[in-house]
N, C-alpha and C positions, 0 to 999 in steps of 0.2 A: 372340485368334483372328481373323484378318482375313477369314475366310470368312464370308459372310452366309448364314445358314440361314433359309429362309422356309417357314413352315408354312401349308398350305392348309387352313383350317378347313372341316370337312365334306368334305374330299377323299376320294378312294377308298381311300387308305392311311392307317393309323393314324399319329398324330403321331410315335410312337417310330420307325416304319419310315421316315417322311419324314426324320427327323434322321439315322438310320443311313445311308440311301441317299445323302443329300447329303454326308455326311462321306466315304463311300467314293468318290464322284465327285470330291470335292475332293482326295483323296489321289491318285487316278488321274491327274488333270490337273495335279498339282504345286502346287495352290493351298494345300495343306497338305503340308509336307515332313517327312521322318523326323526325329524328335527335337523337333519343335515341340510346345510345351505346349498342351494343350486346356484350355478353361475348366472350372471345377469343375461338378459336377452342379447344385449350387444356383445358381451364377451363370448358367449357360446356361438353366436353368428360368426364372429371373426374366427374363432377356433375351427369351425366347421366349413368356413368359406361359403356361408349361406346369407341370404338377406335377413335382416332383423325381423321383418314381417313373418318370415317362415318360422322362425323360432317363437315369435310371439303367438302365432296360431297354435303351435304345439303346446306352449305353456297354457294358453286359454283352455284348450281341450283337457289337459292334465288337471288343471284347477277345477274345471267343471266336473270331472270324474272323481275329484277328491284325492288325487294322487299327490298333488302339491298344493301349497297355500301361500298366498302373498300376504306379507305383513307390512304393508305400506312401504315406507322408506327403509325399513329394516332388511327387505329383500324377499326372496322366494325360497321356501324350504320344503323338504319332503314332509308330507302331512303327518301329524302326530296322532291322527285319529284311527290308526290301524290300517290293515290291508284294504285298500280302496276297492279292489275287485271283489273281495269277499263281502264287504259292506254293501256294494251295489247289488250283488247276487241276493243277499238277505232282503234288501228293499224290494227287489223285483219279486221275490218269493212271497213277501207279505202282500204286495199288490195283487198277485195272482190268487192267493188264498182268499183275499177279500172279494175278488171278482167271482170266484167259484162259490163262495157263500151267498153273494147277491143273486147269482143264477140258480141257487139251490142244487148245485151239482154235488152228488155224493163224493165223499173224500176219496174213495177208491178210484172213481172215474177221473177225478182231478189229478191224482198221482199217476194214473196210467197215461193220461194226456202228456204229462211232463216226461215220463219215461219214453214215450213214443217220439216226442220232439227231440229228445237227446239222442236217440238212436238214428234219427234222420241225419244228424250232423256227423255221424261216424262213418 
């Protein structure tokens, strides 16, 4: 794994979250590409000086988010299913649209609700 992960000891985020977020960023900016093999949990734990359970937690979350995939004894790889964050956003949008239809909310109102929610975060 050519991507360098740096853990800020005593930082505001737990080490597992630091690992997870840095892998996500590396996938987003193509420093990690689909199909690329990830280091084993044990190897990355040794490299970063962390407990294997910390890395395992990060890997579970990354796999749950579709960023990486485990292929049994073959190892863990960057997902070949495309940009995981974009895929999750599309899934959430589809769920939101289905809810708006069930509630019979007009399309313009549903779009305005999303725009308002996005502005709140800025």
